[in-house]
C-alpha positions in Angstrom: 20.6 11.4 -23.7 19.0 9.4 -20.9 16.3 11.2 -18.9 18.2 10.6 -15.7 21.2 12.3 -17.2 19.1 15.3 -18.1 17.7 15.5 -14.6 21.2 15.4 -13.1 22.5 18.0 -15.6 19.6 20.4 -14.9 20.4 20.4 -11.2 24.1 20.7 -11.9 23.5 23.8 -14.1 21.3 25.3 -11.4 24.2 24.8 -9.0 26.8 26.2 -11.3 24.9 29.3 -12.2 24.9 30.3 -8.5 28.6 29.7 -8.0 29.7 33.4 -8.4 27.5 34.2 -5.4 29.2 31.5 -3.4 32.7 32.7 -4.4 31.7 36.2 -3.4 30.5 35.1 0.0 33.7 33.1 0.6 35.9 36.1 -0.3 34.3 38.1 2.6 35.5 35.5 5.2 32.2 35.3 7.0 32.3 33.2 10.3 30.9 29.7 10.3 27.3 29.9 11.4 26.3 26.2 10.9 25.2 24.3 7.8 26.0 26.6 4.9 23.9 24.6 2.5 20.8 26.1 4.0 22.2 29.6 3.3 23.2 28.7 -0.2 19.8 27.4 -1.3 16.5 27.9 0.5 13.6 25.5 0.6 11.6 27.8 -1.7 14.5 27.8 -4.2 14.6 24.0 -4.1 10.9 23.9 -4.8 11.2 26.1 -7.8 14.1 24.1 -9.2 12.2 20.9 -8.6 9.2 22.3 -10.5 11.5 23.2 -13.4 12.9 19.7 -13.5 9.4 18.2 -13.4 8.4 20.3 -16.3 11.3 18.9 -18.3 10.4 15.3 -17.4 6.8 16.0 -18.4 7.9 17.4 -21.7 10.0 14.3 -22.3 6.8 12.2 -22.5 8.2 9.8 -19.9 6.0 10.8 -17.0 3.5 8.1 -16.1 0.1 9.8 -15.5 -2.0 6.7 -14.7 -4.0 7.6 -11.5 -3.9 4.0 -10.3 -0.1 3.7 -10.5 0.7 7.3 -9.3 -1.9 7.0 -6.5 -0.3 3.7 -5.4 3.3 5.1 -5.3 2.1 8.2 -3.4 0.2 6.1 -0.9 3.4 4.2 -0.1 5.4 7.4 0.2 2.8 9.0 2.5 2.8 5.9 4.7 6.6 6.1 5.1 6.4 9.8 5.8 3.7 9.2 8.5 6.2 6.9 10.2 9.0 9.4 9.9 7.1 12.5 11.4 7.8 14.4 8.1 5.2 16.5 6.4 3.6 14.4 3.6 2.5 17.6 1.6 6.1 18.6 1.1 6.8 15.5 -1.1 5.6 14.4 -4.5 6.2 10.9 -5.8 6.0 10.0 -9.5 6.8 7.3 -11.9 9.0 7.5 -15.0 8.4 5.2 -18.0 11.9 3.8 -18.2 12.9 0.1 -18.2 16.1 0.7 -16.2 16.2 -0.1 -12.5 16.6 3.3 -10.9 15.1 5.9 -8.6 16.2 9.5 -7.7 15.4 12.4 -5.5 15.2 16.0 -6.8 15.0 19.4 -5.1 11.7 20.3 -3.5 10.9 16.8 -2.3 10.2 15.3 -5.8 11.0 11.6 -5.8 10.9 9.5 -9.0 10.7 5.8 -9.5 11.4 4.1 -12.9 9.0 1.5 -14.1 12.0 -0.9 -14.3 12.6 -0.6 -10.6 8.9 -1.2 -9.8 9.0 -4.4 -11.9 12.2 -5.5 -10.4 10.8 -5.3 -6.9 9.6 -8.7 -5.5 7.2 -7.2 -3.0 5.9 -3.8 -1.8 8.5 -3.8 1.0 11.4 -3.7 -1.4 9.7 -0.9 -3.3 9.1 1.0 -0.1 12.7 0.5 1.0 13.9 2.4 -2.1 11.4 5.2 -1.5 12.5 5.4 2.2 16.1 5.7 1.1 15.3 8.5 -1.4 13.1 10.3 1.3 16.1 10.2 3.6 18.3 11.9 1.0 15.8 14.8 1.1 15.2 15.0 4.8 19.0 14.9 5.5 19.5 17.8 3.1 21.9 15.8 0.9 20.6 17.7 -2.2 21.4 21.1 -0.7 24.8 19.9 0.7 25.6 18.4 -2.7 24.5 21.7 -4.3 27.1 23.4 -2.1 29.9 21.2 -3.3 28.7 21.4 -6.9 28.9 25.2 -6.7 32.7 24.9 -6.4 32.9 23.7 -10.0 34.5 26.2 -12.3 33.0 28.2 -15.2 34.7 26.1 -18.0 33.0 23.0 -16.6 29.7 24.8 -16.7 30.2 25.6 -20.4 31.1 22.0 -21.1 28.0 20.6 -19.4 25.7 23.1 -21.1 27.4 22.1 -24.5 26.7 18.5 -23.7 23.0 19.3 -23.3 22.9 21.3 -26.5 24.6 18.5 -28.4 22.0 16.0 -27.1 19.2 17.1 -29.4 21.1 16.5 -32.7 23.9 14.1 -31.8 23.4 11.9 -28.7 26.7 10.2 -29.1 28.7 13.4 -29.1 26.6 14.7 -26.1 27.4 11.6 -24.1 31.1 11.9 -24.9 31.1 15.5 -23.9 29.2 14.8 -20.8 31.6 12.0 -19.8 34.7 14.1 -20.2 33.3 17.3 -18.7 31.8 15.8 -15.6 34.7 13.4 -14.7 36.4 15.9 -12.4 33.1 16.8 -10.8 32.2 13.1 -10.2 35.5 12.5 -8.5 35.1 15.6 -6.3 31.6 14.3 -5.2 32.6 10.6 -4.7 33.6 10.8 -1.0 30.6 12.8 -0.1 28.2 10.5 -1.9 29.4 7.5 0.0 28.7 9.2 3.3 25.3 10.3 2.0 24.4 6.8 0.9 25.2 5.4 4.3 23.3 8.1 6.1 20.3 7.5 3.7 20.5 3.8 4.5 20.4 4.4 8.2 17.7 7.1 8.3 15.6 5.4 5.6 15.6 2.1 7.6 14.3 4.0 10.6 11.5 5.4 8.4 10.8 1.9 6.9 10.5 0.3 10.4 8.4 3.2 11.7 5.8 2.7 8.9 5.4 -1.0 9.5 7.6 -2.4 6.7 10.2 -5.1 7.3 13.6 -3.2 7.4 15.3 -6.4 6.0 13.7 -5.5 2.6 16.3 -2.8 2.1 19.5 -4.9 2.3 17.8 -7.9 0.6 16.9 -5.7 -2.4 20.4 -4.2 -2.6 22.0 -7.7 -2.2 19.9 -9.1 -5.0 20.8 -6.3 -7.4 24.5 -6.6 -6.4 24.5 -10.4 -7.1 22.8 -9.9 -10.4 25.4 -7.4 -11.4 28.2 -10.0 -10.7 26.2 -12.7 -12.5 25.9 -10.7 -15.7 29.5 -9.6 -15.9 29.3 -6.1 -14.3 26.3 -4.8 -16.4 25.0 -3.0 -13.3 21.5 -1.7 -12.9 21.4 2.1 -13.1 20.4 2.3 -9.5 23.7 0.8 -8.4 25.6 3.3 -10.6 23.9 6.2 -8.9 23.8 4.5 -5.5 27.0 2.4 -5.2 26.6 -0.8 -3.2 29.5 -2.7 -1.7 29.5 -6.0 0.3 30.5 -4.0 3.5 27.6 -1.7 3.0 25.2 -4.6 2.6 26.6 -6.3 5.7 26.2 -3.0 7.6 22.6 -2.6 6.6 21.9 -6.3 7.4 23.3 -5.8 10.9 21.3 -2.6 11.4 18.0 -4.3 10.2 18.5 -7.2 12.7 18.2 -4.6 15.5 14.5 -4.0 14.6 11.7 -6.4 15.6 10.4 -8.7 12.9 7.5 -7.1 10.9 4.3 -9.1 10.3 3.7 -10.6 6.9 1.9 -8.3 4.5 -0.8 -8.9 1.9 1.1 -8.5 -1.4 -1.9 -9.1 -3.7 -2.5 -5.4 -4.6 1.2 -5.0 -5.4 1.2 -8.2 -7.5 -1.8 -7.0 -9.5 -0.3 -3.6 -10.2 3.0 -5.2 -11.2 1.1 -7.7 -13.5 -0.7 -4.8 -15.2 2.5 -2.8 -15.6 4.2 -5.9 -17.0 1.6 -6.3 -19.7 1.5 -2.6 -20.6 5.3 -2.4 -21.0 5.7 -5.7 -22.9 5.9 -5.1 -26.7 5.1 -8.6 -27.9 1.6 -9.1 -26.5 1.0 -12.3 -28.5 4.1 -13.9 -27.0 2.9 -12.9 -23.6 -0.5 -14.5 -24.2 1.2 -17.7 -25.4 3.2 -17.7 -22.2 0.1 -17.4 -20.0 -1.6 -20.0 -22.0 1.3 -22.4 -21.6 1.3 -22.0 -17.9 -2.4 -22.8 -17.7 -2.1 -25.8 -20.0 0.7 -27.1 -17.8 -1.5 -26.6 -14.8 1.2 -24.5 -13.2 -0.9 -21.5 -12.5 -4.5 -22.6 -13.3 -6.1 -20.9 -10.3 -4.1 -17.7 -10.1 -6.3 -14.7 -10.5 -3.2 -12.6 -11.1 -2.3 -14.6 -14.2 -5.9 -14.4 -15.4 -5.9 -10.7 -14.8 -2.7 -10.3 -16.8 -4.1 -12.4 -19.6 -7.3 -10.4 -19.7 -5.4 -7.1 -20.1 -3.2 -8.7 -22.9 -6.4 -10.0 -24.6 -7.8 -6.5 -24.7 -4.6 -5.1 -25.9 -4.6 -7.4 -29.0 -8.2 -6.7 -29.8 -9.9 -9.8 -28.3 -12.3 -7.6 -26.4 -15.2 -9.9 -25.7 -13.0 -12.6 -24.2 -11.2 -10.0 -22.1 -14.4 -8.5 -20.8 -15.7 -12.0 -19.9 -12.6 -12.7 -18.0 -12.5 -9.4 -16.2 -16.2 -9.8 -15.3 -15.4 -13.1 -13.6 -12.5 -11.7 -11.7 -14.6 -8.8 -10.3 -17.3 -11.2 -9.2 -14.7 -13.3 -7.4 -13.1 -10.2 -5.7 -15.6 -7.3 -5.8 -13.6 -5.3 -3.3 -10.5 -4.9 -5.5 -10.3 -1.4 -6.8 -7.7 -2.3 -9.5 -10.0 -5.0 -10.9 -13.0 -2.7 -10.9 -11.1 0.1 -12.6 -9.5 -2.2 -15.2 -12.9 -3.7 -16.0 -14.6 -0.3 -16.2 -11.9 1.0 -18.6 -12.4 -2.0 -20.8 -16.2 -1.4 -20.8 -15.6 2.2 -21.7 -13.4 1.3 -24.6 -16.0 -1.2 -25.7 -18.7 1.5 -25.4 -20.7 -0.4 -22.8 -21.1 2.7 -20.9 -24.1 2.0 -18.6 -22.6 -1.3 -17.4 -19.4 0.7 -16.6 -21.4 3.4 -14.7 -23.3 0.8 -12.6 -20.0 -1.0 -11.8 -18.3 2.2 -10.7 -21.2 3.4 -8.6 -21.2 0.1 -6.8 -17.5 0.5 -6.2 -17.9 4.1 -4.9 -20.6 3.0 -2.5 -17.8 1.0 -0.7 -15.0 3.5 -1.3 -16.5 7.1 -1.4 -14.4 9.7 -3.1 -11.8 7.1 -4.1 -9.5 8.9 -6.6 -9.3 6.1 -9.2 -12.9 5.2 -9.2 -14.2 8.8 -9.1 -12.0 9.9 -12.1 -13.0 6.8 -14.1 -16.7 7.4 -13.4 -16.4 11.0 -14.5 -14.7 9.9 -17.7 -17.4 7.4 -18.4 -20.2 9.9 -17.6 -18.7 12.4 -20.1 -18.5 9.7 -22.7 -22.2 8.9 -22.1 -23.1 12.6 -22.5 -24.2 12.8 -18.9 -22.3 16.0 -18.4 -24.3 17.5 -15.5 -23.7 14.3 -13.5 -20.0 14.4 -14.4 -19.7 18.1 -13.3 -21.5 17.4 -10.0 -19.3 14.4 -9.3 -16.1 16.3 -10.1 -17.1 19.4 -8.1 -17.5 17.2 -5.0 -14.4 15.2 -5.8 -12.2 18.3 -6.1 -13.3 19.5 -2.7 -11.7 16.3 -1.3 -8.8 16.2 -3.7 -7.9 19.8 -4.7 -4.6 18.8 -6.2 -5.9 16.3 -8.7 -4.7 17.5 -12.1 -6.8 15.0 -13.9 -9.9 16.0 -11.9 -9.5 19.7 -12.9 -9.0 18.7 -16.6 -12.1 16.6 -16.7 -14.0 19.4 -14.9 -12.9 21.9 -17.5 -14.2 19.5 -20.2 -17.6 19.3 -18.4 -17.8 23.1 -17.9 -17.0 23.7 -21.6 -19.8 21.4 -22.7 -22.2 23.3 -20.4 -21.2 26.7 -21.8 -19.4 27.8 -18.7 -16.4 29.2 -20.4 -15.0 31.2 -17.5 -15.2 28.2 -15.1 -13.6 25.9 -17.7 -10.6 28.2 -18.0 -10.2 28.4 -14.3 -10.3 24.6 -14.0 -7.7 24.3 -16.8 -5.5 26.9 -15.1 -5.4 24.8 -12.1 -4.7 21.7 -14.2 -1.8 23.3 -15.9 -0.3 24.6 -12.6 -0.5 21.1 -11.1 1.3 19.7 -14.2 4.1 22.3 -13.9 3.0 24.5 -16.8 3.0 27.9 -15.0 2.9 29.9 -18.2 0.0 28.0 -19.6 -1.8 28.3 -16.2 -1.4 32.1 -16.5 -2.8 32.1 -20.0 -5.9 30.3 -18.9 -6.5 32.9 -16.2 -6.3 35.6 -18.8 -8.9 33.8 -20.9 -11.1 33.4 -17.9 -11.1 37.2 -17.4 -11.8 37.8 -21.1 -14.8 35.4 -21.0 -16.9 38.0 -19.1 -18.5 35.3 -17.0 -16.7 36.0 -13.7 -18.4 37.8 -10.9 -16.6 40.6 -9.1 -15.4 38.3 -6.3 -14.0 35.7 -8.7 -12.4 38.3 -10.9 -10.6 39.8 -7.9 -9.3 36.3 -7.0 -8.1 35.8 -10.6 -6.2 39.1 -10.5 -4.5 38.1 -7.3 -3.7 34.7 -8.7 -2.3 36.2 -11.9 0.1 38.4 -9.9 1.2 35.4 -7.9 2.0 33.3 -11.0 3.8 36.2 -12.6 6.0 36.5 -9.5 6.7 32.7 -9.6 7.6 32.9 -13.3 10.0 35.7 -12.6 11.7 33.8 -9.8 11.9 30.7 -12.1 13.6 32.8 -14.7 16.1 34.1 -12.2 17.0 30.6 -11.1 
């Protein structure tokens, strides 16, 4: 079963489980006090449901955890939120390793982008337009309102949907057939509401897009291109168009709305193009064919001077084991553009894999002198320092870094590794507890706190904080079980 199907089903089940409560409330004939969706599901309930969904995505092995890519997508999301006057800390943006062109919003402000959609975007503005659209679904409470409508589905449908999930593990075809038949009625019931939601998300998302400095025309142009490609290839629509139906009238409406905004200035797309190039290489199976493609372009003098092509070629060379040539090419690129974090990090990673650790350390320290506490460079330097057995330096770096970035799961994991090497068992378990919590493993986070207490290395103050934290996590787990 597709990951996106599982996400939708999990939310559907969460909706269905609460339906008896909704029916009971309706039977009392309470007066209308406003938006009932806010009464049906609270913000805290949405957050817990979202965490449960994120746990499922993580367990699927499809969650992209590369700091460079996840940091980039979160930077775009935060920029859009800054232009929307929404709280950035109430949203989490993540990437799913899936070639289909799709994006989705989940309860609790969790917004996912498929790698296929990132690769299909021609510029950062198109990618930002999709994020703005999904943000609007959240801020306009479409999830809660859809939850309310889903709660009207009956118990037999609940059983059928759950059966589809259970079938998925052993017989995907049977699961898909069961899913198609059991959700047909629910899909029809939601259709009219989803059209309204999409139009509202277009309108509000475009406001966010313009407010953050992106060209609003990126939204209708991206949808138009997907729509035309669908017609060209005989109706084989990208998954995004299946979950976000696009019509000619909707595109025309969004074009007219975009024309009301002033023209945005041209943007530097080089960082986006470098990230897209790296993702293209990493997701292409036949690296040799890709290298032949790059070589042919250079021989034909079509792209001789493009540093993006040379960057892509260097990554592909490293992937097929031609390390020295790859290192030489990356070194040249960094010399040409020493300010590019993606070039520094990629070169440092290649040096780490080639065990040229001191060269990597010097490179990363130079980068951090220009970009202090940068997430990507700091985490890479900590990784290299640990590989070079410079554990004290790694621990010192990570301690300072976490003060600036307390929600870095990778930072806490690396700190736990450093503390373990230094014999600080209690501190290591505390760091791993935080890592597990940030990666949606509440039960594992609790176990690490228990191990920290058993280590006998905590002072009275830290032990008291651990006790309080354990009670908090137990409460969260109990609430998760109830939902």
